[in-house]
C-alpha atoms as an extended CHARMM CRD file, in Angstrom:
* protein
*
       292  EXT
         1         1  MET       CA              0.0000000000        0.0000000000        0.0000000000  PROA      1               0.0000000000
         2         2  LYS       CA              2.8180000000        2.3750000000        0.8250000000  PROA      2               0.0000000000
         3         3  THR       CA              4.3920000000        1.6690000000       -2.5610000000  PROA      3               0.0000000000
         4         4  LYS       CA              1.1170000000        2.3160000000       -4.3960000000  PROA      4               0.0000000000
         5         5  THR       CA              0.5770000000        5.5920000000       -2.5490000000  PROA      5               0.0000000000
         6         6  PHE       CA              4.0870000000        6.8660000000       -3.3470000000  PROA      6               0.0000000000
         7         7  PHE       CA              3.6460000000        7.1530000000       -7.1480000000  PROA      7               0.0000000000
         8         8  PRO       CA              0.4590000000        9.3030000000       -7.0680000000  PROA      8               0.0000000000
         9         9  ILE       CA              2.1990000000       11.6060000000       -4.6060000000  PROA      9               0.0000000000
        10        10  LEU       CA              5.3050000000       11.7640000000       -6.8080000000  PROA      10              0.0000000000
        11        11  LEU       CA              3.1770000000       12.4240000000       -9.8950000000  PROA      11              0.0000000000
        12        12  CYS       CA              1.3650000000       15.2500000000       -8.1460000000  PROA      12              0.0000000000
        13        13  ALA       CA              4.6690000000       16.7430000000       -7.0910000000  PROA      13              0.0000000000
        14        14  VAL       CA              6.0050000000       16.6450000000      -10.6620000000  PROA      14              0.0000000000
        15        15  VAL       CA              2.8380000000       18.1810000000      -12.0890000000  PROA      15              0.0000000000
        16        16  SER       CA              2.8780000000       20.8730000000       -9.4300000000  PROA      16              0.0000000000
        17        17  ALA       CA              6.5030000000       21.6740000000      -10.2380000000  PROA      17              0.0000000000
        18        18  LEU       CA              5.6730000000       21.9810000000      -13.9320000000  PROA      18              0.0000000000
        19        19  VAL       CA              2.7490000000       24.2720000000      -13.2090000000  PROA      19              0.0000000000
        20        20  ILE       CA              4.9170000000       26.4310000000      -10.9750000000  PROA      20              0.0000000000
        21        21  THR       CA              7.6490000000       26.5080000000      -13.6340000000  PROA      21              0.0000000000
        22        22  CYS       CA              5.2160000000       27.4940000000      -16.3820000000  PROA      22              0.0000000000
        23        23  GLY       CA              3.6910000000       30.0590000000      -14.1050000000  PROA      23              0.0000000000
        24        24  CYS       CA              7.1260000000       31.6120000000      -13.6520000000  PROA      24              0.0000000000
        25        25  THR       CA              8.2010000000       31.6340000000      -17.3190000000  PROA      25              0.0000000000
        26        26  MET       CA              5.0110000000       32.8730000000      -18.9400000000  PROA      26              0.0000000000
        27        27  PRO       CA              5.1060000000       36.3440000000      -17.3590000000  PROA      27              0.0000000000
        28        28  THR       CA              8.7910000000       36.6410000000      -18.4130000000  PROA      28              0.0000000000
        29        29  GLN       CA              7.9010000000       35.9620000000      -22.0410000000  PROA      29              0.0000000000
        30        30  THR       CA              5.0500000000       38.4600000000      -21.8970000000  PROA      30              0.0000000000
        31        31  ALA       CA              7.2900000000       41.0010000000      -20.1990000000  PROA      31              0.0000000000
        32        32  GLN       CA              9.6780000000       40.8980000000      -23.1530000000  PROA      32              0.0000000000
        33        33  GLY       CA              7.1980000000       43.0710000000      -25.0430000000  PROA      33              0.0000000000
        34        34  LYS       CA              7.2820000000       43.8460000000      -28.7340000000  PROA      34              0.0000000000
        35        35  GLN       CA             10.2360000000       42.8950000000      -30.8900000000  PROA      35              0.0000000000
        36        36  LEU       CA             11.4930000000       44.9470000000      -33.8420000000  PROA      36              0.0000000000
        37        37  THR       CA             14.2240000000       43.6910000000      -36.1820000000  PROA      37              0.0000000000
        38        38  VAL       CA             16.2200000000       46.2360000000      -38.1700000000  PROA      38              0.0000000000
        39        39  PHE       CA             18.6660000000       45.3610000000      -40.9590000000  PROA      39              0.0000000000
        40        40  ALA       CA             21.0560000000       48.3010000000      -41.3540000000  PROA      40              0.0000000000
        41        41  ALA       CA             24.2100000000       49.1110000000      -43.3240000000  PROA      41              0.0000000000
        42        42  ALA       CA             27.4370000000       48.5110000000      -41.3810000000  PROA      42              0.0000000000
        43        43  SER       CA             28.2930000000       52.2190000000      -41.4900000000  PROA      43              0.0000000000
        44        44  LEU       CA             25.2440000000       52.8490000000      -39.2790000000  PROA      44              0.0000000000
        45        45  THR       CA             26.4320000000       50.5580000000      -36.4680000000  PROA      45              0.0000000000
        46        46  ASP       CA             27.2740000000       53.1520000000      -33.8200000000  PROA      46              0.0000000000
        47        47  ALA       CA             24.5840000000       55.6750000000      -34.7350000000  PROA      47              0.0000000000
        48        48  PHE       CA             21.7580000000       53.1470000000      -34.9550000000  PROA      48              0.0000000000
        49        49  THR       CA             22.8660000000       51.3710000000      -31.7790000000  PROA      49              0.0000000000
        50        50  GLU       CA             22.4150000000       54.6450000000      -29.9150000000  PROA      50              0.0000000000
        51        51  ILE       CA             19.1690000000       55.3970000000      -31.7390000000  PROA      51              0.0000000000
        52        52  GLY       CA             17.8870000000       51.9630000000      -30.7360000000  PROA      52              0.0000000000
        53        53  GLN       CA             18.7690000000       52.6080000000      -27.0940000000  PROA      53              0.0000000000
        54        54  SER       CA             17.1390000000       56.0290000000      -27.2160000000  PROA      54              0.0000000000
        55        55  TYR       CA             14.0310000000       54.6170000000      -28.8700000000  PROA      55              0.0000000000
        56        56  HSD       CA             13.7780000000       51.8760000000      -26.2410000000  PROA      56              0.0000000000
        57        57  SER       CA             14.0560000000       54.4240000000      -23.4170000000  PROA      57              0.0000000000
        58        58  ASN       CA             10.9300000000       56.0840000000      -24.8000000000  PROA      58              0.0000000000
        59        59  HSD       CA              9.2240000000       52.7910000000      -25.7180000000  PROA      59              0.0000000000
        60        60  SER       CA             10.1060000000       50.4610000000      -22.8650000000  PROA      60              0.0000000000
        61        61  ASP       CA              7.7540000000       47.7730000000      -24.2030000000  PROA      61              0.0000000000
        62        62  THR       CA              9.7310000000       47.5100000000      -27.4570000000  PROA      62              0.0000000000
        63        63  ASN       CA             13.0610000000       45.7560000000      -27.9640000000  PROA      63              0.0000000000
        64        64  VAL       CA             14.9940000000       46.7060000000      -31.0980000000  PROA      64              0.0000000000
        65        65  SER       CA             17.5190000000       44.2070000000      -32.4460000000  PROA      65              0.0000000000
        66        66  PHE       CA             19.9300000000       45.0300000000      -35.2650000000  PROA      66              0.0000000000
        67        67  ASN       CA             21.7100000000       43.1310000000      -38.0000000000  PROA      67              0.0000000000
        68        68  PHE       CA             24.5820000000       45.2750000000      -39.3060000000  PROA      68              0.0000000000
        69        69  ASP       CA             26.4220000000       44.3210000000      -42.4920000000  PROA      69              0.0000000000
        70        70  GLY       CA             27.1330000000       45.4900000000      -46.0220000000  PROA      70              0.0000000000
        71        71  SER       CA             23.9510000000       46.6230000000      -47.7870000000  PROA      71              0.0000000000
        72        72  GLN       CA             24.4710000000       44.0410000000      -50.5020000000  PROA      72              0.0000000000
        73        73  ILE       CA             24.7210000000       41.2430000000      -47.9140000000  PROA      73              0.0000000000
        74        74  LEU       CA             21.5640000000       42.4160000000      -46.1440000000  PROA      74              0.0000000000
        75        75  GLN       CA             19.7250000000       42.5340000000      -49.4720000000  PROA      75              0.0000000000
        76        76  THR       CA             20.7530000000       38.9620000000      -50.2170000000  PROA      76              0.0000000000
        77        77  GLN       CA             19.7140000000       37.7960000000      -46.7490000000  PROA      77              0.0000000000
        78        78  ILE       CA             16.2580000000       39.3090000000      -47.1770000000  PROA      78              0.0000000000
        79        79  GLU       CA             15.8990000000       37.7920000000      -50.6450000000  PROA      79              0.0000000000
        80        80  ASN       CA             16.7980000000       34.4010000000      -49.1530000000  PROA      80              0.0000000000
        81        81  GLY       CA             14.1030000000       34.5780000000      -46.4900000000  PROA      81              0.0000000000
        82        82  ALA       CA             15.7270000000       36.3430000000      -43.5160000000  PROA      82              0.0000000000
        83        83  TYR       CA             13.1750000000       38.1900000000      -41.3860000000  PROA      83              0.0000000000
        84        84  ALA       CA             13.3570000000       41.9300000000      -40.8250000000  PROA      84              0.0000000000
        85        85  ASP       CA             10.8520000000       44.7010000000      -40.1460000000  PROA      85              0.0000000000
        86        86  VAL       CA             12.9990000000       47.6020000000      -41.3570000000  PROA      86              0.0000000000
        87        87  PHE       CA             15.8040000000       47.9210000000      -43.9140000000  PROA      87              0.0000000000
        88        88  ALA       CA             18.2470000000       50.8510000000      -43.9100000000  PROA      88              0.0000000000
        89        89  SER       CA             20.6430000000       50.9210000000      -46.8650000000  PROA      89              0.0000000000
        90        90  ALA       CA             23.8070000000       52.9170000000      -47.5710000000  PROA      90              0.0000000000
        91        91  ASP       CA             22.6970000000       53.5560000000      -51.1450000000  PROA      91              0.0000000000
        92        92  ASN       CA             19.6260000000       53.6580000000      -53.3700000000  PROA      92              0.0000000000
        93        93  ALA       CA             20.6850000000       50.7020000000      -55.5020000000  PROA      93              0.0000000000
        94        94  HSD       CA             20.0960000000       47.9660000000      -52.9400000000  PROA      94              0.0000000000
        95        95  MET       CA             16.9180000000       49.5860000000      -51.6380000000  PROA      95              0.0000000000
        96        96  ASN       CA             15.5710000000       49.9450000000      -55.1700000000  PROA      96              0.0000000000
        97        97  ALA       CA             16.3740000000       46.3090000000      -55.9040000000  PROA      97              0.0000000000
        98        98  LEU       CA             14.2200000000       45.1670000000      -52.9780000000  PROA      98              0.0000000000
        99        99  LYS       CA             11.4960000000       47.6200000000      -53.9570000000  PROA      99              0.0000000000
       100       100  ASN       CA             11.4210000000       46.3240000000      -57.5190000000  PROA      100             0.0000000000
       101       101  GLU       CA             11.3450000000       42.7250000000      -56.2940000000  PROA      101             0.0000000000
       102       102  GLY       CA              8.3230000000       43.4340000000      -54.0990000000  PROA      102             0.0000000000
       103       103  TYR       CA              9.9700000000       43.1400000000      -50.6730000000  PROA      103             0.0000000000
       104       104  MET       CA              9.4450000000       46.7450000000      -49.5570000000  PROA      104             0.0000000000
       105       105  ASN       CA              6.3600000000       48.7420000000      -48.7000000000  PROA      105             0.0000000000
       106       106  ASN       CA              7.4250000000       51.3690000000      -51.2230000000  PROA      106             0.0000000000
       107       107  SER       CA              5.3550000000       54.2130000000      -49.7840000000  PROA      107             0.0000000000
       108       108  THR       CA              7.3730000000       54.0280000000      -46.5450000000  PROA      108             0.0000000000
       109       109  VAL       CA             10.8270000000       54.3320000000      -48.1370000000  PROA      109             0.0000000000
       110       110  THR       CA             12.4140000000       57.5770000000      -46.9970000000  PROA      110             0.0000000000
       111       111  LEU       CA             15.7800000000       59.3110000000      -47.2890000000  PROA      111             0.0000000000
       112       112  PHE       CA             17.0410000000       59.7930000000      -43.7290000000  PROA      112             0.0000000000
       113       113  ALA       CA             20.7520000000       60.6420000000      -44.0050000000  PROA      113             0.0000000000
       114       114  GLN       CA             23.6410000000       61.4560000000      -46.2880000000  PROA      114             0.0000000000
       115       115  ASN       CA             27.3590000000       60.8290000000      -46.0240000000  PROA      115             0.0000000000
       116       116  LYS       CA             30.6890000000       61.5600000000      -47.6940000000  PROA      116             0.0000000000
       117       117  LEU       CA             33.9060000000       59.6250000000      -48.1650000000  PROA      117             0.0000000000
       118       118  GLN       CA             37.2530000000       60.2130000000      -46.4960000000  PROA      118             0.0000000000
       119       119  VAL       CA             40.5990000000       58.4360000000      -46.4210000000  PROA      119             0.0000000000
       120       120  ILE       CA             41.8980000000       57.1450000000      -43.0990000000  PROA      120             0.0000000000
       121       121  ILE       CA             45.5080000000       56.2430000000      -42.2770000000  PROA      121             0.0000000000
       122       122  PRO       CA             47.0880000000       54.5790000000      -39.2200000000  PROA      122             0.0000000000
       123       123  LYS       CA             48.3130000000       56.9290000000      -36.5140000000  PROA      123             0.0000000000
       124       124  ASP       CA             51.9370000000       55.8180000000      -36.9540000000  PROA      124             0.0000000000
       125       125  ASN       CA             51.6300000000       56.4360000000      -40.7240000000  PROA      125             0.0000000000
       126       126  ALA       CA             54.4850000000       54.1080000000      -41.6890000000  PROA      126             0.0000000000
       127       127  ALA       CA             53.8670000000       54.8410000000      -45.3860000000  PROA      127             0.0000000000
       128       128  HSD       CA             54.2560000000       58.6130000000      -44.7990000000  PROA      128             0.0000000000
       129       129  ILE       CA             50.9760000000       59.5020000000      -46.4900000000  PROA      129             0.0000000000
       130       130  THR       CA             50.2560000000       63.2160000000      -46.2350000000  PROA      130             0.0000000000
       131       131  SER       CA             47.9690000000       63.7990000000      -49.2220000000  PROA      131             0.0000000000
       132       132  LEU       CA             45.6790000000       62.0330000000      -51.6560000000  PROA      132             0.0000000000
       133       133  SER       CA             48.4900000000       62.0770000000      -54.2170000000  PROA      133             0.0000000000
       134       134  ASP       CA             50.5290000000       59.7510000000      -52.0050000000  PROA      134             0.0000000000
       135       135  LEU       CA             47.9680000000       56.9790000000      -52.5060000000  PROA      135             0.0000000000
       136       136  ALA       CA             49.3500000000       56.4720000000      -56.0140000000  PROA      136             0.0000000000
       137       137  LYS       CA             52.9310000000       55.8420000000      -54.8390000000  PROA      137             0.0000000000
       138       138  PRO       CA             54.1810000000       52.2750000000      -55.4390000000  PROA      138             0.0000000000
       139       139  GLY       CA             54.0580000000       49.9990000000      -52.4220000000  PROA      139             0.0000000000
       140       140  VAL       CA             51.2830000000       51.7780000000      -50.5250000000  PROA      140             0.0000000000
       141       141  LYS       CA             48.8060000000       49.2520000000      -49.1100000000  PROA      141             0.0000000000
       142       142  ILE       CA             45.2110000000       50.3830000000      -49.6060000000  PROA      142             0.0000000000
       143       143  VAL       CA             41.9530000000       48.7900000000      -48.4770000000  PROA      143             0.0000000000
       144       144  ILE       CA             38.6180000000       49.5930000000      -50.1340000000  PROA      144             0.0000000000
       145       145  GLY       CA             35.1540000000       48.0660000000      -50.2660000000  PROA      145             0.0000000000
       146       146  THR       CA             34.0810000000       45.6160000000      -52.9400000000  PROA      146             0.0000000000
       147       147  GLN       CA             32.1680000000       47.1960000000      -55.8030000000  PROA      147             0.0000000000
       148       148  ALA       CA             29.0450000000       45.3960000000      -54.5980000000  PROA      148             0.0000000000
       149       149  VAL       CA             29.0860000000       47.2800000000      -51.2970000000  PROA      149             0.0000000000
       150       150  PRO       CA             28.0810000000       50.9660000000      -51.5010000000  PROA      150             0.0000000000
       151       151  VAL       CA             31.3380000000       52.3440000000      -50.0590000000  PROA      151             0.0000000000
       152       152  GLY       CA             33.2800000000       50.4390000000      -52.7250000000  PROA      152             0.0000000000
       153       153  ASN       CA             31.1650000000       51.7960000000      -55.5420000000  PROA      153             0.0000000000
       154       154  TYR       CA             31.4270000000       55.3240000000      -54.1580000000  PROA      154             0.0000000000
       155       155  THR       CA             35.2210000000       54.9160000000      -53.9540000000  PROA      155             0.0000000000
       156       156  LEU       CA             35.3900000000       54.0860000000      -57.6620000000  PROA      156             0.0000000000
       157       157  GLN       CA             33.3580000000       57.1970000000      -58.4280000000  PROA      157             0.0000000000
       158       158  VAL       CA             35.7510000000       59.3450000000      -56.3960000000  PROA      158             0.0000000000
       159       159  LEU       CA             38.8150000000       57.8800000000      -58.1210000000  PROA      159             0.0000000000
       160       160  ALA       CA             37.2030000000       58.4490000000      -61.5260000000  PROA      160             0.0000000000
       161       161  LYS       CA             36.6010000000       62.1240000000      -60.7270000000  PROA      161             0.0000000000
       162       162  MET       CA             40.1850000000       62.5690000000      -59.5390000000  PROA      162             0.0000000000
       163       163  ALA       CA             41.5940000000       60.8580000000      -62.6410000000  PROA      163             0.0000000000
       164       164  ASN       CA             39.6660000000       63.3470000000      -64.8020000000  PROA      164             0.0000000000
       165       165  ASP       CA             41.4360000000       66.2480000000      -63.0870000000  PROA      165             0.0000000000
       166       166  THR       CA             44.8660000000       67.2900000000      -64.3750000000  PROA      166             0.0000000000
       167       167  THR       CA             45.9880000000       67.7070000000      -60.7630000000  PROA      167             0.0000000000
       168       168  TYR       CA             46.1240000000       63.9130000000      -60.4540000000  PROA      168             0.0000000000
       169       169  GLY       CA             46.2390000000       62.7590000000      -64.0810000000  PROA      169             0.0000000000
       170       170  PRO       CA             44.4670000000       60.0330000000      -66.0830000000  PROA      170             0.0000000000
       171       171  ASP       CA             46.5620000000       57.1960000000      -64.6160000000  PROA      171             0.0000000000
       172       172  TYR       CA             45.8090000000       58.1370000000      -60.9910000000  PROA      172             0.0000000000
       173       173  ARG       CA             42.9420000000       55.6710000000      -60.6680000000  PROA      173             0.0000000000
       174       174  SER       CA             44.9170000000       52.7360000000      -62.0750000000  PROA      174             0.0000000000
       175       175  LYS       CA             47.9030000000       53.5140000000      -59.8400000000  PROA      175             0.0000000000
       176       176  VAL       CA             45.7220000000       53.6510000000      -56.7250000000  PROA      176             0.0000000000
       177       177  MET       CA             43.8610000000       50.4620000000      -57.6830000000  PROA      177             0.0000000000
       178       178  SER       CA             47.1800000000       48.6580000000      -58.2150000000  PROA      178             0.0000000000
       179       179  ASN       CA             47.9400000000       49.4180000000      -54.5620000000  PROA      179             0.0000000000
       180       180  VAL       CA             44.7010000000       47.8610000000      -53.3100000000  PROA      180             0.0000000000
       181       181  VAL       CA             45.5960000000       44.8210000000      -51.2100000000  PROA      181             0.0000000000
       182       182  SER       CA             42.0970000000       43.9750000000      -50.0360000000  PROA      182             0.0000000000
       183       183  GLN       CA             38.4910000000       44.6520000000      -50.9670000000  PROA      183             0.0000000000
       184       184  GLU       CA             36.1730000000       44.2500000000      -47.9920000000  PROA      184             0.0000000000
       185       185  PRO       CA             32.4320000000       43.4300000000      -47.8210000000  PROA      185             0.0000000000
       186       186  ASN       CA             31.7080000000       46.1980000000      -45.2890000000  PROA      186             0.0000000000
       187       187  VAL       CA             33.2240000000       49.4130000000      -43.9680000000  PROA      187             0.0000000000
       188       188  ASN       CA             33.8370000000       48.0740000000      -40.4680000000  PROA      188             0.0000000000
       189       189  ASN       CA             36.4430000000       45.6780000000      -41.8620000000  PROA      189             0.0000000000
       190       190  ILE       CA             38.2150000000       48.5400000000      -43.6420000000  PROA      190             0.0000000000
       191       191  VAL       CA             38.3950000000       50.6660000000      -40.4860000000  PROA      191             0.0000000000
       192       192  THR       CA             39.6710000000       47.7500000000      -38.4160000000  PROA      192             0.0000000000
       193       193  LYS       CA             42.4520000000       46.8430000000      -40.8670000000  PROA      193             0.0000000000
       194       194  VAL       CA             43.7070000000       50.4200000000      -41.0440000000  PROA      194             0.0000000000
       195       195  ALA       CA             43.4500000000       50.9330000000      -37.2830000000  PROA      195             0.0000000000
       196       196  LEU       CA             45.4920000000       47.7680000000      -36.6980000000  PROA      196             0.0000000000
       197       197  GLY       CA             48.1450000000       48.8600000000      -39.2020000000  PROA      197             0.0000000000
       198       198  GLU       CA             47.3580000000       46.0430000000      -41.6290000000  PROA      198             0.0000000000
       199       199  ALA       CA             46.8960000000       48.6670000000      -44.3560000000  PROA      199             0.0000000000
       200       200  ASP       CA             48.3840000000       52.1040000000      -45.0100000000  PROA      200             0.0000000000
       201       201  ALA       CA             45.1110000000       53.7230000000      -46.0320000000  PROA      201             0.0000000000
       202       202  GLY       CA             41.4320000000       53.0100000000      -46.5380000000  PROA      202             0.0000000000
       203       203  PHE       CA             38.4270000000       54.6840000000      -48.1420000000  PROA      203             0.0000000000
       204       204  VAL       CA             35.5260000000       54.9310000000      -45.6840000000  PROA      204             0.0000000000
       205       205  TYR       CA             32.6430000000       57.2530000000      -44.8380000000  PROA      205             0.0000000000
       206       206  GLN       CA             33.1700000000       60.3620000000      -42.7320000000  PROA      206             0.0000000000
       207       207  SER       CA             30.9700000000       58.7040000000      -40.0930000000  PROA      207             0.0000000000
       208       208  ASP       CA             32.8780000000       55.4330000000      -40.0560000000  PROA      208             0.0000000000
       209       209  VAL       CA             35.5050000000       55.6140000000      -37.3370000000  PROA      209             0.0000000000
       210       210  PRO       CA             34.0700000000       54.4230000000      -33.9880000000  PROA      210             0.0000000000
       211       211  LEU       CA             34.9460000000       56.4080000000      -30.8680000000  PROA      211             0.0000000000
       212       212  LYS       CA             37.1240000000       53.5530000000      -29.5860000000  PROA      212             0.0000000000
       213       213  GLN       CA             39.2660000000       53.6790000000      -32.7660000000  PROA      213             0.0000000000
       214       214  LYS       CA             39.5430000000       57.4410000000      -33.3040000000  PROA      214             0.0000000000
       215       215  ALA       CA             42.8400000000       57.5280000000      -31.4260000000  PROA      215             0.0000000000
       216       216  GLN       CA             44.2850000000       54.9130000000      -33.7920000000  PROA      216             0.0000000000
       217       217  VAL       CA             43.7760000000       56.7210000000      -37.0960000000  PROA      217             0.0000000000
       218       218  ASP       CA             44.1010000000       60.0800000000      -38.7990000000  PROA      218             0.0000000000
       219       219  ARG       CA             42.0230000000       61.2040000000      -41.7470000000  PROA      219             0.0000000000
       220       220  ILE       CA             42.5510000000       62.9280000000      -45.0690000000  PROA      220             0.0000000000
       221       221  ILE       CA             39.5940000000       64.9330000000      -46.3190000000  PROA      221             0.0000000000
       222       222  ILE       CA             38.4320000000       64.3630000000      -49.8960000000  PROA      222             0.0000000000
       223       223  PRO       CA             37.4310000000       67.7410000000      -51.4110000000  PROA      223             0.0000000000
       224       224  ASP       CA             33.7710000000       68.1050000000      -52.3650000000  PROA      224             0.0000000000
       225       225  MET       CA             34.6930000000       68.5000000000      -56.0370000000  PROA      225             0.0000000000
       226       226  TYR       CA             35.8440000000       64.8570000000      -56.0460000000  PROA      226             0.0000000000
       227       227  ASN       CA             33.5970000000       63.4540000000      -53.3470000000  PROA      227             0.0000000000
       228       228  VAL       CA             30.2890000000       61.6270000000      -53.6560000000  PROA      228             0.0000000000
       229       229  ILE       CA             27.1590000000       62.1990000000      -51.5860000000  PROA      229             0.0000000000
       230       230  ALA       CA             26.0620000000       58.8240000000      -50.2390000000  PROA      230             0.0000000000
       231       231  GLN       CA             22.2920000000       58.4780000000      -49.8990000000  PROA      231             0.0000000000
       232       232  TYR       CA             20.7630000000       56.4780000000      -47.0260000000  PROA      232             0.0000000000
       233       233  PRO       CA             17.1380000000       55.3310000000      -47.5210000000  PROA      233             0.0000000000
       234       234  ILE       CA             15.0750000000       53.4190000000      -44.9510000000  PROA      234             0.0000000000
       235       235  GLY       CA             11.7430000000       51.6140000000      -45.2420000000  PROA      235             0.0000000000
       236       236  VAL       CA              9.3460000000       48.9900000000      -43.8940000000  PROA      236             0.0000000000
       237       237  LEU       CA              9.4620000000       45.4790000000      -45.3400000000  PROA      237             0.0000000000
       238       238  LYS       CA              6.1740000000       43.9230000000      -46.4640000000  PROA      238             0.0000000000
       239       239  GLN       CA              6.8860000000       40.8750000000      -44.3250000000  PROA      239             0.0000000000
       240       240  SER       CA              6.8700000000       42.9380000000      -41.1090000000  PROA      240             0.0000000000
       241       241  LYS       CA              4.5020000000       41.4940000000      -38.5300000000  PROA      241             0.0000000000
       242       242  ASP       CA              4.0210000000       44.9490000000      -37.0180000000  PROA      242             0.0000000000
       243       243  PRO       CA              4.2940000000       47.5600000000      -39.7850000000  PROA      243             0.0000000000
       244       244  VAL       CA              2.8470000000       50.2570000000      -37.5340000000  PROA      244             0.0000000000
       245       245  LEU       CA              5.6630000000       49.7490000000      -35.0190000000  PROA      245             0.0000000000
       246       246  ALA       CA              8.2220000000       49.5820000000      -37.8480000000  PROA      246             0.0000000000
       247       247  GLN       CA              6.9820000000       52.9030000000      -39.1990000000  PROA      247             0.0000000000
       248       248  ASP       CA              7.0980000000       54.3930000000      -35.7130000000  PROA      248             0.0000000000
       249       249  PHE       CA             10.7890000000       53.4880000000      -35.4890000000  PROA      249             0.0000000000
       250       250  ILE       CA             11.4370000000       55.1310000000      -38.8670000000  PROA      250             0.0000000000
       251       251  ASN       CA              9.5840000000       58.2240000000      -37.6830000000  PROA      251             0.0000000000
       252       252  TYR       CA             11.9570000000       58.3550000000      -34.7260000000  PROA      252             0.0000000000
       253       253  VAL       CA             15.0030000000       58.0440000000      -37.0080000000  PROA      253             0.0000000000
       254       254  ILE       CA             13.8720000000       61.0460000000      -39.0580000000  PROA      254             0.0000000000
       255       255  SER       CA             12.7270000000       63.0380000000      -36.0150000000  PROA      255             0.0000000000
       256       256  PRO       CA             14.9240000000       65.8380000000      -34.5930000000  PROA      256             0.0000000000
       257       257  ALA       CA             16.0970000000       63.4400000000      -31.8490000000  PROA      257             0.0000000000
       258       258  GLY       CA             17.1240000000       60.7500000000      -34.3440000000  PROA      258             0.0000000000
       259       259  GLN       CA             18.7410000000       63.2280000000      -36.6990000000  PROA      259             0.0000000000
       260       260  ALA       CA             20.7540000000       64.7350000000      -33.8380000000  PROA      260             0.0000000000
       261       261  ILE       CA             22.2290000000       61.3140000000      -33.0720000000  PROA      261             0.0000000000
       262       262  LEU       CA             23.0810000000       60.7390000000      -36.7360000000  PROA      262             0.0000000000
       263       263  GLN       CA             24.8070000000       64.1260000000      -36.9420000000  PROA      263             0.0000000000
       264       264  LYS       CA             26.7430000000       63.3050000000      -33.7690000000  PROA      264             0.0000000000
       265       265  TYR       CA             28.3230000000       60.3870000000      -35.6400000000  PROA      265             0.0000000000
       266       266  GLY       CA             29.1540000000       62.4060000000      -38.7530000000  PROA      266             0.0000000000
       267       267  PHE       CA             26.0900000000       61.8940000000      -40.9330000000  PROA      267             0.0000000000
       268       268  VAL       CA             24.4950000000       64.8050000000      -42.7770000000  PROA      268             0.0000000000
       269       269  VAL       CA             20.8210000000       65.7710000000      -42.6990000000  PROA      269             0.0000000000
       270       270  PRO       CA             19.4380000000       65.3650000000      -46.2500000000  PROA      270             0.0000000000
       271       271  GLN       CA             19.4350000000       68.6680000000      -48.0970000000  PROA      271             0.0000000000
       272       272  GLY       CA             16.1130000000       69.9230000000      -49.4170000000  PROA      272             0.0000000000
       273       273  SER       CA             14.0370000000       67.4750000000      -47.3660000000  PROA      273             0.0000000000
       274       274  THR       CA             10.9010000000       68.5430000000      -45.5610000000  PROA      274             0.0000000000
       275       275  SER       CA             11.2680000000       67.5740000000      -41.8880000000  PROA      275             0.0000000000
       276       276  GLN       CA             13.7710000000       65.0020000000      -43.1190000000  PROA      276             0.0000000000
       277       277  GLN       CA             10.9240000000       63.0150000000      -44.6960000000  PROA      277             0.0000000000
       278       278  ALA       CA             11.6460000000       63.2510000000      -48.4270000000  PROA      278             0.0000000000
       279       279  THR       CA             10.1130000000       60.1210000000      -49.9370000000  PROA      279             0.0000000000
       280       280  MET       CA             12.3340000000       57.9820000000      -52.1360000000  PROA      280             0.0000000000
       281       281  ALA       CA              9.5010000000       56.0500000000      -53.8010000000  PROA      281             0.0000000000
       282       282  GLY       CA             10.3910000000       57.3380000000      -57.2500000000  PROA      282             0.0000000000
       283       283  VAL       CA             14.1460000000       57.6020000000      -56.9210000000  PROA      283             0.0000000000
       284       284  THR       CA             16.1740000000       55.5960000000      -59.4040000000  PROA      284             0.0000000000
       285       285  SER       CA             19.4590000000       53.8720000000      -58.6980000000  PROA      285             0.0000000000
       286       286  GLN       CA             22.5810000000       56.0320000000      -58.6410000000  PROA      286             0.0000000000
       287       287  ARG       CA             24.8800000000       53.0450000000      -58.9690000000  PROA      287             0.0000000000
       288       288  ILE       CA             27.4630000000       53.2530000000      -61.7520000000  PROA      288             0.0000000000
       289       289  PRO       CA             28.5560000000       50.3720000000      -63.9640000000  PROA      289             0.0000000000
       290       290  ALA       CA             31.9150000000       48.6690000000      -63.5170000000  PROA      290             0.0000000000
       291       291  MET       CA             34.8480000000       50.8320000000      -64.5100000000  PROA      291             0.0000000000
       292       292  THR       CA             37.5990000000       49.3430000000      -66.6160000000  PROA      292             0.0000000000
């Protein structure tokens, strides 16, 4: 009899433990609140991380998670089924590709920031680079982005402009390209390699050097006459499970608070926009073909 009584008691204890356990975990899951997933260009890492923290402080029931990488990689991930609510690109080309393929809610796509290129060099400057002309000297190790990533395409445009100026000469581009030792899939890799002294120079955005690496590099400004204005559009993906929340995040990015954070990290408020909400629904790609 004692043996028969033991198993019902044990069973009740196990069931009770499971009920207690479920009762403890369910509120935790509910307390996690809403979840928003943002795919953003690698050059936005620091700025968007702070924007996400600021947004969360004003929307404590919403957790924002980010996937930072080259715009071309993010595009491919989305095309292959990766889930995201919001996509922020470092150029129009990759945004337009997703729009044309039916992934974006086109009416939500908005220009939220602009950027320019600069050249960074290691603090010790072993290659003795003091000007843009020095990039064409034999033996200089240069890192740029692949042509598929926006910063790489913008770099080719800059070099083309400089080669068309007699100050640098028609062979300037080819000389600089012959010094390229690595083409990276995102700007973060370029910054890291230069900061660590693995390269003598790198083409990145003006917003691209994180605070923790500013002491490791110096920069050379590219004059506006040769530079390229990088366009940053953002929009809601059709697959978003909460498009209203996704749009609310975008509204925060283009609000004065969001724009102030972007400017803090070196981005430029879009010129000619109305309350920083110029729609990009009809904008065509500004990508250039391969240069030979």
